[in-house]
Structures are given as structure tokens and as C-alpha cells.
N, C-alpha and C positions, 0 to 999 in steps of 0.2 A: 415480606417478613412472615414467618410462621406464626399463626394466631394462637398456637398452643404448644406446650412442650410434650414430646413423645413420652409415653409411659416409661420406656426404658431409661430415659434421661431423668425423669422424676424419681424413679426408683433409686438411681445412682445418687441423686442429691439427698433424698430422705434417708438413705442408708448411712449417710455420714453423721446423722443426728445421734448423739449419745445419751441425751437426757430424755427419759420416757415422757415427761410432761410436754416436751416439744412435739413429739410424735402424736401424743394425745390431742393436742391442739390442731395438728394437721388433719386428724380424722374428722374434725368438725368443720373443715373448710368446704369440702364438696364431696360428691360421690366418687369422683375420680381419685381425689386425695385419700378418701376413706379406703378404697380398694387397694391402694398401695401402702399406706401408712399402717393400717391395722395389722396386717401380717408381720410387719417389721416390729410393731409394738409388743407383740406377744411371742416373737421367735425365741427370745431369751427371757426367762423369768427367774426371780430370786425369792427365796424365803429365808427370813432370819428368825431363829428360835433362841430365846434366852433361857438358859437353865438356871433357875433361881434356887440357890443353895439355902437350906433352912438355917434360921438364926438360932434354933435350939433343937433339941433331940425329939421334940414332940411331933414335928411335921417332916415329911419326906421331901425329896426333890420335886419341884413343880416347874412347869414350863409356861413361858409367855411368848405368844406369837404376835409380832408387830401388827398393829391394826391395819395398816395399809396392805400388808401381805395377806391378812385375813380376808380383806375385801377382794383382793385378786383371786384368792381361792374360791370365794363365793361367786365371783363373776364367771369363772370357768365352769362352775356347777350349773349356773343359770343359762349360760349361752353356749350351747353345745358346739356351735360352728367355730368358736374361737379355739377350741382344743386342737384342731388340725394344724394351727399355725405354730404351736409350741414345739421347738426342736431341742432346746437346751434348758435344763433345770439346775439351779444351784441352791443347795441347802446349807446355810451357814449357821453354825452353833456358837454361842457365846455363854460364858459363865459369869454370874454376878450374884451378889447377896440379895436376899428377898427385900430387906429394908431399903437398900439402895435402889433397886428396880422400882419399888413402889413410890419412892420419893421422886425419881426421875419421871415416871409416867404420870404421876398426879392422881387425881380423883377417878379418872376413867380407867385406871389400871385393873386388869382382870387376868386371871390365870387361864391358860389353855387346858382344856380337859383331856387332851390327847398327849401324845409323845412324838418325838422325831420319827420313830419307827412307824407310827400310825400315819403320819403325813406322807412318808415314803410309800406306804402301801396304798393310800388313797390316790396319790398322784399316778401310780402305776395303773390303777383301775380306770382313771378318767382320761389319761393322756397316752394314747396308744401309738402316737407318732414321734414321741421323744427319742432323740438319737443319743444324747449325752446327759448323764446325771453326775454332777460333781458335789461332793460332800466336803465342806471346809469346817473343821471342828477341832477343838482341843481333844487330844486322845481320850481324856477322862470322860468327855461327853459321849464319844463314839463307843467306848468300851463299856460304860455303865449300862447302856441299853442293849438292844439286840439288833442294831441296824445291819451288821454284817450278816446275821442269820436271816434277816428279812431279804436282803439282796440275794443271798444264796437261794432262798426259796423262790424268789421271783425268777431268777435265772433258770432254775430247774423247771418251773412251770412253763417258761417260754420254750424250753426244749421238748417238754412233753406235749404241749399244745402250740405248735408253731404257727397255726393259723389265727390265733387269737389277737396277735399284734401285727401292725404294719411293719415295725422294726423292733429289734431287741436293743434296748439302750446299752451304751457303753458306760460303765461306772468308773469314776475316778475318786481317789481319796487325797485330801490335803490336810495333814495333821499340823496344826498351828501351835508352835512353841510348846510342845508337850513332851512329857517323859514317857517313854515306851515301857510297857510291861509285856513280858513275853506272852504272846497269844497267837494262836493259829487261826488265820482268816479263812473262812469257808468260801467267800465270794471270789469271783474271778474279775480282776480289775485291769483296765487298760492304761490307767495313769495313776501314779503314786508320787506324792511329795511328803517326805518325812524329814524335815530339817530341824535340828536342835538350835535353840536360840543362843545359849551361852557356852555350851560344852563342845569339846573337840570331837566327841563321838556320840552318835545316837544311841549306841548300845542295842541296835536292832539287827537281828539275824534275818535279813530280808528273804533269803532263800527258804528259811524254815517257816517264817510267819506267812509268807505269801506263795506257798507252793502251789496253791490252786490257780494262781495267775501265771503259771509257767508259760503257757502258750498264748496268753492274751495281753500281757504287759508290753506296752509300746513306749511309754514315756515315764522316766524316773528321775526324781531330784532327791539327792540324799548326800550325806557326809561321807567323805573318804577316810576310812580308818583301817586298822589291821584286819578287820573281819569282813570287809567289803568284797564279796564274791558274787558274781552275776552269771555264772555258768548255766544256771537253770533257765534263764530268760533269753532263749536263743533268738526270739523275734523282737527284742528291744531295739528301737530305732532312734530314740532321743534320750540323751543322758546328761544330767547336770551333776557335777561332783564338787562339793564344797571342801576345800582343803583348809587346814589350820596349823598353827604353830605346834609342833610336836618334837619332843626330844626322847630318844635319839631320832635323827632324821630317817624316814623310811618312805618318803613320798614315791620314789621310783618303784620300789617293790610293791607298795600298796596299789599304785595305779596299774602296774602290770597284772596283779591279781584281779583287779576289778574289770579290766578290759579283755582278759583271756576268755575266749569263747563268744564274744559279742560280734559275731560275724555279720549281723544285719544292721549294726549301728550306722546311722547316717549323720547325726548331729551330736557333737560333744562340746560341752562348756565346762571349763575348769576355772573356778573362782574361789574367793576367800582370801585368807591371810596365811602366809608361810614365811619361814626364815629365808633370807637371801641365799644361804647355802643350799637349801632344798631346791629352790628354783634353778640355781646354777647346775645342780646335779641333774635336774630334769631336762635342762636345755643343753647339756653336755653333748658334744657331737655324737650323733647316732642314736641317742637314748629315746627321745620323744618320737622320732620318726619310726623307730623299731617297734614301739609299743602300740601305735595306732592300728586299728583294724583296717584292712584294705577297702572295706565298704564305705568308710567315712567320707562324707561330702563337705561338711562344715565343721570347722574347729575354731573355738573362741577361747582365748586365754585372758583371764582377767588380771593380768599383770604385764609388765613392760619388758620385752626382750630387747636387746640391742640389735642394730642392723646386722652385725656380724652373726649373732645367734640365729636371727631369722633366716639369713642366707645359708648358714650351715645346715639348719633344719631342712630347708628346701633342697639342698644338695644331697642330703641323706635320704630324702623321701623317695621310696621306690617308684619306679616308672609305672608300676602296676596299681599305684594308689588312685582312688577315685576322688581325691580332694579337689574341690572347686572353689572353696572360700576359706580364707584365713583371716581372723580378726583378733586384735590385741588392744590393750588399753594404754593410755598415756601417749607420750610423744616418742618419736623414733628418728634418729639421725639418718641422713641419706635416704629419705623417704622415696624420692623419685626413682632411685636406683633399685631399691627393694621392690617397689611396685612393678617396675619393668621386668625384673627377674622372675617374679611370681607370674606375671602376665605371660611370659614366654612359655611357662609350664601350663598355661590355661587355668591359673588360680587367681581369683580376685583377692587382693590384699586391702584390708580396711582397718581403720582405727576407731575405737570408742563407740562401736555400734552395740546397742543393747541386745545381748544374745537372747533375752527372754522373749523378745518380739518375734523370734523365729519359730516359736513353739505353737 
């Protein structure tokens, strides 16, 4: 019997731990565990910043950085060797009233003297190996400050001084339940999520607002409406479109407009709620197969086609298509026959697989 586990096996086991405190305990076990667990503990770090709205007109917006994350920030400043392990940074913004925040935090509550932009600038200075920076925030928080201008400046500095960093981070934006106000973004982003909570349309002209991301945008999650046009983003590879009930029905035209020019698209997810007549129109013989770009590898439909509709789609799919995986939700009759027909075309057919896990 082997008296010890090979480091490769230990790394595979510890990589499955999702709770940071578990990895922290592993660091205290032995030097072997420390050498494996510590890089895993710091590879992904998160910061949560609360924007505390004033209760009156006498005070401006103030910020609170959760104490545990403040300690993490201090740890990275004290232990320089830990910085090399950090590959992904997530900054999450939240809005709350000052009185509520103080009540929840108790007597130890204290405001942070800096802003989200300051944190972003500081992290860029101390973490030169970060590969991905994700900002999750209500749009009001992002727009009120100057985070986009900071990102734009950092990207320009990286181009001017390419030797200063090991890698230039990829920046992604995730606007949470927010109302968009027309604004031109200066930064170049690789990922963008701008989903509306309750409305059928975001009211976002993505091409106009994110023109600077024309050659960098790879992943996009947005609502499908009359104005959804993605011609500018020729290198887009992953797209999630949220459909909704609309009258009059125009899902086919809107989807055609959205997918026109997406010649690099590899993953497409269509989800949300729509009228039965809309879905019938989309699954009409030849329609969906004609709309899809030839480069598409994975297609996920968050609704249930019949076996007949699935087989008609397969029949209409051009032989030049690159599709390798087709996923839909719910149950489907004659499942074995459908799977066999898709398999004959080299396409895996599946049900109820969460498309978001492919991203």
C-alpha cells in the first residue's frame, strides 16, 4: 500500500472543496497540504462593497467593506508571496440604507474611507498575475462612480507599459437587476451580463454603449428585443438570450437580427417565457435551422419542443453545420428515436441540462 497520496491526487481532491474555511484548515495540516491548499485558497478572491445611501441630504454616499474581506486585503498587502496565486477577482456591489447597514453590522460598524474605484486601482497595483476581474453590481453603483474610467485607464497603461504586468486582466460586467441609462463605456470587456428583472426589454443599445468592446467581447447575456443587434461583436462566442411574452409576436425577426453576423458564435442559449404561438413560429420547419450560424457547437432551448419538431429541426439543419450538442427542457416523447437520429448526425441530444454550467 502506498504510504502517501501523490501531490497530483491531493490537488485533485482539495480542488473539489468549495468552502474557503475548509481549505484554510487544510493549510494547517502539514507542509505538504500547505503547498497545495494555499494556492487553491487564494486563486479566486471576492470583495463585497456596500454602498450606504444617506438617510438625509446632509451626508453623501458612503461605503462599507465587509470586515472579512478587509482582512483579506490586508493579508495580501502583508504577504507578498500570496499575490502570485490570485487569478480571479470578483467585486460585488450592493446598495442599502445607512441606518439598516449600521443596525445589521452592530457596534463594530465602520465606513470605508475609499471607494470601489480605489479598490480596483489598488488591486491592479498589487496583483499583477490576475487573469479575470468580474464586477457584479447594480448599474446605479457602477455608473455613479468612475469604475469604467478606471478600467479604461488601466487597460491603456497596460498597452503603454506591456512589461509591467505578467498578464493583462480580462474584465467582465454583471449588472444586477438594474435600469440602464444611456452611457458610452470606455473600457473593453470580454464578458457582459445585463438582464432586466421584470421588464421585457433592457432598453440597452449594446452596440452603442459597448463599442469599445467590439473586438474583445466573448460572452454576452442579455434580453432579446426589437433593438438587439450584435453585428459589431464579430468575435462573440457565447450568447444567452432571454425571451419574453410580447405582442405582436416578433421572436423570429428579433432572433434573426440578433444572430446576423455572429460568425464566431459557439454556444447559444435561448430561455425565458414566450407565447406558445411564438415558439411554434420559431420551431416551424426550416426557421430555427436557417437562423443559426454555421459555427454554432452547442444549442440549448429552455422550452419543450415535441419529438416531431426536434426531428424536423434536425432534418432542416444544413450538413455544413458544426452543431455537436442539442439540449432542451421538459420531457419529450419518443426520446430514444430522437436521440438515435441526432446521434447519426454526430449531435448529442440531452434534456434538462443547466446551460449556465457550460459557460
